[in-house]
C-alpha positions, 0 to 999 in steps of 0.5 A: 547427544550434542549432534542431535541437539545441534541438528535440532537447532539447525532445523529450527533455524532453517524453518525460521529463516524460511518463514522470515523469507516468506514474510519478506516476500509478502511485505514486498508484495504489500508495498507494491500493492500499496503504492498502486493504491496510493497512485489511484487515490491520488488520481481520484483526488485530482479528479475531484479537485477538477470537478470542484473547480468546474462546479465552482465555475458553473455556479459563478456563470449561473450566478448561483455561488455565494459572494 
């Protein structure tokens, strides 16, 4: 009887460990993907900043900007 209980516990622990390992892999994948998204957002922000600067410069040259 004790062996049956021990085997059952070990089986459950193996299953839990497998799920934890799979979850860890999923988290690693999500971290990698989030880093890529952060890089893309940062690049978009830099582009928007440059566009703002260019627009401001054009407005100044055309004297459209508020003083």
